[in-house]
Kinemage of the C-alpha trace (Angstrom):
@kinemage 1
@onewidth
@group {chain A} dominant
@subgroup {mainchain}
@vectorlist {calphas} color= white
{ca met a 1} P -16.056 -14.248 -6.749
{ca asn a 2} L -15.099 -10.988 -8.425
{ca ala a 3} L -11.504 -9.822 -8.165
{ca pro a 4} L -10.599 -7.031 -5.739
{ca ala a 5} L -10.230 -3.532 -7.128
{ca gly a 6} L -6.817 -2.364 -8.313
{ca asn a 7} L -3.872 -3.866 -10.151
{ca ala a 8} L -2.505 -7.367 -9.638
{ca ala a 9} L 0.392 -6.188 -7.468
{ca asp a 10} L -2.054 -4.708 -4.963
{ca his a 11} L -4.061 -7.910 -4.487
{ca arg a 12} L -1.708 -9.657 -2.102
{ca asn a 13} L -3.398 -10.177 1.277
{ca leu a 14} L -6.409 -8.186 0.037
{ca arg a 15} L -9.751 -9.575 1.241
{ca leu a 16} L -13.209 -8.597 0.084
{ca ala a 17} L -15.311 -7.116 2.885
{ca ala a 18} L -18.618 -5.373 3.556
{ca thr a 19} L -19.530 -2.717 6.100
{ca leu a 20} L -23.005 -1.598 7.162
{ca ile a 21} L -23.582 1.908 8.527
{ca leu a 22} L -26.723 1.770 10.661
{ca ala a 23} L -28.650 4.988 11.231
{ca arg a 24} L -31.622 5.904 13.390
{ca ala a 25} L -33.564 9.133 13.936
{ca ser a 26} L -33.106 11.252 17.046
{ca glu a 27} L -34.028 14.768 18.168
{ca his a 28} L -30.454 15.813 17.347
{ca gly a 29} L -30.512 14.343 13.837
{ca pro a 30} L -29.396 10.954 12.501
{ca glu a 31} L -27.499 8.799 14.987
{ca ile a 32} L -24.975 6.214 13.806
{ca leu a 33} L -24.060 2.928 15.492
{ca leu a 34} L -20.378 2.584 16.373
{ca met a 35} L -18.636 -0.278 18.147
{ca lys a 36} L -15.246 -0.162 19.861
{ca arg a 37} L -12.780 -2.887 19.001
{ca thr a 38} L -10.902 -4.352 21.973
{ca ala a 39} L -7.315 -3.487 22.818
{ca arg a 40} L -6.405 -7.087 21.908
{ca ala a 41} L -7.883 -6.902 18.416
{ca ser a 42} L -5.411 -7.854 15.682
{ca phe a 43} L -6.837 -5.211 13.338
{ca met a 44} L -7.583 -1.608 14.415
{ca pro a 45} L -7.417 -2.137 18.226
{ca asn a 46} L -9.431 0.380 20.287
{ca ala a 47} L -10.926 1.962 17.166
{ca tyr a 48} L -14.637 2.709 16.844
{ca val a 49} L -16.010 1.099 13.709
{ca phe a 50} L -19.215 0.334 11.853
{ca ala a 51} L -20.512 -3.227 11.754
{ca gly a 52} L -18.996 -5.456 9.092
{ca gly a 53} L -16.292 -7.894 8.135
{ca ala a 54} L -14.798 -10.100 5.453
{ca leu a 55} L -16.950 -12.014 2.990
{ca gly a 56} L -17.303 -15.709 3.808
{ca ala a 57} L -17.617 -18.651 1.439
{ca gly a 58} L -21.302 -19.073 2.237
{ca asp a 59} L -22.116 -15.455 1.388
{ca ser a 60} L -21.972 -16.208 -2.345
{ca ser a 61} L -23.822 -19.532 -2.210
{ca ala a 62} L -27.015 -20.177 -4.165
{ca glu a 63} L -28.810 -20.776 -0.857
{ca ala a 64} L -27.754 -17.360 0.478
{ca tyr a 65} L -28.701 -15.627 -2.777
{ca ala a 66} L -32.156 -17.233 -2.653
{ca leu a 67} L -32.752 -15.383 0.637
{ca ser a 68} L -32.671 -12.044 -1.216
{ca arg a 69} L -36.037 -11.719 -2.949
{ca gln a 70} L -36.021 -7.969 -3.626
{ca leu a 71} L -32.485 -7.790 -5.053
{ca asp a 72} L -30.770 -10.393 -7.249
{ca asp a 73} L -27.104 -10.804 -8.123
{ca arg a 74} L -27.419 -9.136 -11.534
{ca gln a 75} L -28.905 -6.024 -9.934
{ca ala a 76} L -26.327 -6.027 -7.129
{ca cys a 77} L -23.475 -6.307 -9.643
{ca gly a 78} L -24.888 -3.352 -11.562
{ca ile a 79} L -25.048 -1.227 -8.420
{ca leu a 80} L -21.529 -2.102 -7.277
{ca gly a 81} L -19.944 -2.189 -10.727
{ca val a 82} L -18.588 -5.735 -10.411
{ca pro a 83} L -18.819 -8.594 -12.943
{ca asp a 84} L -20.218 -11.231 -10.602
{ca asn a 85} L -21.182 -12.052 -7.021
{ca gly a 86} L -22.117 -8.514 -6.102
{ca leu a 87} L -24.919 -9.849 -3.930
{ca ala a 88} L -22.347 -11.503 -1.653
{ca phe a 89} L -21.411 -8.071 -0.298
{ca tyr a 90} L -25.027 -7.458 0.754
{ca val a 91} L -25.324 -10.909 2.319
{ca ala a 92} L -22.053 -10.472 4.229
{ca ala a 93} L -23.043 -7.022 5.498
{ca ile a 94} L -26.327 -8.362 6.898
{ca arg a 95} L -24.721 -11.478 8.395
{ca glu a 96} L -21.838 -9.602 10.027
{ca thr a 97} L -24.188 -6.981 11.443
{ca phe a 98} L -26.321 -9.614 13.121
{ca glu a 99} L -23.276 -11.417 14.511
{ca glu a 100} L -21.667 -8.239 15.847
{ca cys a 101} L -24.556 -6.140 17.153
{ca gly a 102} L -27.652 -8.367 17.045
{ca leu a 103} L -29.594 -6.387 14.443
{ca met a 104} L -31.099 -8.526 11.673
{ca leu a 105} L -32.113 -6.820 8.441
{ca ala a 106} L -34.659 -9.354 7.257
{ca tyr a 107} L -38.338 -9.792 6.468
{ca asp a 108} L -40.737 -12.425 7.737
{ca asp a 109} L -43.088 -14.324 5.423
{ca ala a 110} L -45.593 -11.471 5.646
{ca gly a 111} L -43.006 -9.052 4.259
{ca thr a 112} L -42.622 -7.216 7.576
{ca gln a 113} L -39.240 -6.423 9.086
{ca val a 114} L -38.266 -9.035 11.656
{ca asp a 115} L -39.398 -8.318 15.224
{ca leu a 116} L -36.967 -9.600 17.880
{ca arg a 117} L -38.594 -8.053 20.957
{ca lys a 118} L -39.632 -11.456 22.287
{ca trp a 119} L -36.156 -12.926 21.956
{ca thr a 120} L -34.230 -13.219 25.208
{ca asp a 121} L -30.569 -12.203 25.359
{ca ala a 122} L -29.666 -15.885 25.683
{ca gln a 123} L -31.592 -16.801 22.530
{ca leu a 124} L -30.105 -13.925 20.583
{ca asn a 125} L -26.539 -14.622 21.684
{ca his a 126} L -26.898 -18.328 20.938
{ca ala a 127} L -28.103 -17.591 17.410
{ca arg a 128} L -25.302 -15.116 16.795
{ca gly a 129} L -22.759 -17.578 18.126
{ca glu a 130} L -24.013 -20.305 15.799
{ca leu a 131} L -23.524 -18.076 12.787
{ca ala a 132} L -20.169 -16.674 13.886
{ca ser a 133} L -18.741 -20.130 14.581
{ca gly a 134} L -20.073 -21.642 11.377
{ca ala a 135} L -22.170 -24.166 13.290
{ca cys a 136} L -25.166 -22.883 11.333
{ca gly a 137} L -25.188 -21.154 7.964
{ca leu a 138} L -27.170 -17.994 7.306
{ca ala a 139} L -29.466 -19.763 4.833
{ca asp a 140} L -30.353 -22.537 7.283
{ca phe a 141} L -30.818 -20.009 10.073
{ca cys a 142} L -33.223 -17.875 8.022
{ca his a 143} L -35.149 -20.888 6.736
{ca arg a 144} L -35.586 -22.037 10.329
{ca his a 145} L -37.335 -18.791 11.196
{ca gly a 146} L -39.098 -18.156 7.884
{ca trp a 147} L -37.035 -15.042 7.083
{ca his a 148} L -35.550 -13.585 3.915
{ca leu a 149} L -32.924 -10.862 3.693
{ca ala a 150} L -33.819 -7.172 3.440
{ca ser a 151} L -31.076 -6.555 0.881
{ca asp a 152} L -33.158 -3.807 -0.707
{ca gln a 153} L -32.786 -1.768 2.497
{ca leu a 154} L -29.016 -1.467 1.995
{ca his a 155} L -27.840 1.572 0.021
{ca tyr a 156} L -24.355 1.526 -1.503
{ca phe a 157} L -22.461 4.440 0.054
{ca ala a 158} L -18.677 4.147 -0.305
{ca his a 159} L -15.785 1.957 -1.452
{ca trp a 160} L -12.438 1.851 0.341
{ca val a 161} L -9.273 -0.215 -0.124
{ca thr a 162} L -6.787 -0.553 2.747
{ca pro a 163} L -3.353 0.978 1.965
{ca val a 164} L -0.575 -1.131 0.496
{ca gly a 165} L 2.002 -1.931 3.165
{ca leu a 166} L -0.323 -3.023 5.956
{ca pro a 167} L -0.300 -6.702 7.010
{ca arg a 168} L -4.115 -6.968 6.776
{ca arg a 169} L -5.827 -5.353 3.819
{ca phe a 170} L -9.466 -5.162 2.742
{ca asp a 171} L -11.398 -4.131 -0.338
{ca thr a 172} L -14.562 -2.921 1.380
{ca arg a 173} L -17.978 -1.802 0.161
{ca phe a 174} L -19.851 0.447 2.591
{ca phe a 175} L -23.643 0.341 2.788
{ca leu a 176} L -26.114 2.538 4.655
{ca ala a 177} L -29.375 1.272 6.196
{ca arg a 178} L -31.925 2.336 8.756
{ca ala a 179} L -31.624 0.383 11.989
{ca pro a 180} L -34.565 -2.059 12.106
{ca glu a 181} L -37.373 -1.215 14.501
{ca his a 182} L -38.421 -3.663 17.204
{ca gln a 183} L -34.816 -4.745 17.695
{ca arg a 184} L -32.102 -3.675 20.128
{ca ala a 185} L -28.407 -3.464 19.346
{ca ser a 186} L -26.130 -5.324 21.765
{ca leu a 187} L -22.681 -6.887 22.010
{ca ser a 188} L -22.159 -10.602 22.429
{ca ser a 189} L -18.546 -11.464 21.646
{ca ala a 190} L -15.091 -10.557 22.893
{ca glu a 191} L -14.294 -8.808 19.603
{ca met a 192} L -15.968 -5.532 20.621
{ca ser a 193} L -15.881 -3.823 24.026
{ca glu a 194} L -18.431 -1.004 23.661
{ca leu a 195} L -21.458 -0.009 21.579
{ca ile a 196} L -22.695 3.570 21.186
{ca trp a 197} L -25.237 5.535 19.178
{ca cys a 198} L -24.160 9.102 18.396
{ca thr a 199} L -24.544 11.760 15.751
{ca pro a 200} L -21.718 12.026 13.210
{ca arg a 201} L -20.833 15.489 14.498
{ca ala a 202} L -20.579 14.213 18.088
{ca ala a 203} L -18.309 11.367 16.966
{ca leu a 204} L -16.082 13.734 14.997
{ca arg a 205} L -15.864 16.122 17.959
{ca ala a 206} L -14.939 13.255 20.313
{ca his a 207} L -12.250 12.139 17.859
{ca thr a 208} L -10.819 15.665 17.695
{ca glu a 209} L -10.713 15.728 21.496
{ca ser a 210} L -8.965 12.312 21.551
{ca arg a 211} L -11.888 10.690 23.334
{ca leu a 212} L -12.768 8.403 20.459
{ca leu a 213} L -10.379 6.778 17.965
{ca leu a 214} L -11.544 6.715 14.350
{ca met a 215} L -9.715 5.200 11.409
{ca arg a 216} L -9.525 7.191 8.177
{ca ala a 217} L -12.408 5.453 6.382
{ca thr a 218} L -14.724 5.815 9.388
{ca leu a 219} L -13.655 9.411 9.961
{ca thr a 220} L -14.260 10.428 6.346
{ca thr a 221} L -17.586 8.612 6.135
{ca leu a 222} L -18.831 10.292 9.308
{ca gly a 223} L -17.765 13.609 7.814
{ca glu a 224} L -20.019 12.919 4.830
{ca leu a 225} L -22.914 11.828 7.048
{ca ala a 226} L -22.540 15.004 9.126
{ca asn a 227} L -23.862 16.995 6.156
{ca phe a 228} L -27.381 15.754 6.909
{ca asn a 229} L -29.499 17.075 9.767
{ca asp a 230} L -32.542 14.973 8.890
{ca ile a 231} L -32.551 11.205 8.438
{ca asp a 232} L -35.048 11.366 5.580
{ca asp a 233} L -32.753 13.736 3.697
{ca leu a 234} L -29.847 11.369 4.305
{ca phe a 235} L -31.674 8.412 2.803
{ca lys a 236} L -33.074 10.510 -0.027
{ca phe a 237} L -29.465 11.240 -0.969
{ca ala a 238} L -28.415 7.612 -0.468
{ca arg a 239} L -31.087 6.450 -2.933
{ca leu a 240} L -29.924 8.796 -5.689
{ca pro a 241} L -27.955 7.198 -8.550
{ca arg a 242} L -24.402 8.511 -8.230
{ca thr a 243} L -20.843 7.642 -9.075
{ca ile a 244} L -18.976 6.074 -6.156
{ca ser a 245} L -15.225 6.066 -6.722
{ca val a 246} L -12.874 3.776 -4.871
{ca val a 247} L -10.781 5.522 -2.213
{ca arg a 248} L -7.198 4.242 -1.925
{ca pro a 249} L -5.311 5.834 0.974
{ca val a 250} L -1.520 5.843 0.759
{ca leu a 251} L 0.524 4.797 3.776
{ca gly a 252} L 2.778 7.639 4.899
{ca ala a 253} L 6.207 7.468 6.492
{ca asp a 254} L 4.589 7.699 9.937
{ca gly a 255} L 2.499 4.580 9.261
{ca gln a 256} L -0.720 6.573 8.917
{ca ser a 257} L -2.864 6.699 5.788
{ca ala a 258} L -2.870 10.089 4.089
{ca ile a 259} L -5.573 11.164 1.643
{ca ser a 260} L -7.664 14.189 0.885
{ca pro a 261} L -11.140 13.339 2.206
{ca pro a 262} L -13.464 12.806 -0.802
{ca thr a 263} L -16.551 14.899 -1.299
{ca leu a 264} L -20.032 13.428 -1.541
{ca gly a 265} L -20.613 11.555 -4.784
{ca glu a 266} L -22.214 13.438 -7.621
{ca ala a 267} L -25.733 12.420 -8.564
{ca thr a 268} L -25.991 11.075 -12.086
């Protein structure tokens, strides 16, 4: 697995992670999926976050990589600018998204995005529980259903590293993808307490009015997404080759991260 970004002194307690920003069209512009972490959560309690989590050992396995037919590890490493195992970030983002909100970015054997409309809530929650608990690996799960991962639908969007000084730190790659059709987002675990779809501007306004808690990375990313009134324009931008610089907030004396919000990446 590739080393986290930054110098050696910064690597203590730093875990690699992947986040997936899911977007869908609406009459008010692109809507983004946000989930509220519970008050008991050990990391970012009560905050609204995108789907995602830490990379697992199975995310970089040969079996998991074989599920990605449209994007291989060499290509993923080139996109992310890492020496090896770049594809693990894509695998983890897809796996975590399915576990947390029940949306599976995958294709069936016909090359069509997976349709879960016939799945009952019980079937869906059982499958998500198997993956989350480790009772079933992602590769075995996909082979069982004849699926392969839609890694090519994930667009690299941002790169954040949690400030030095916090007990839990992550080196996180953010991806953007359209929410799959013929699927419905839902919660199934005690980790999250609420799920909402809203425009970036609505989320930012609710945060300003103290109705919705956003951490710095989520807040800044939503600010970037708010520049787009049309979902096609958003994904046109996301597909452009551009330089994505790592954002490293610094922990202030008040315990909050302080940075100047970055502007949208320049197209190359």
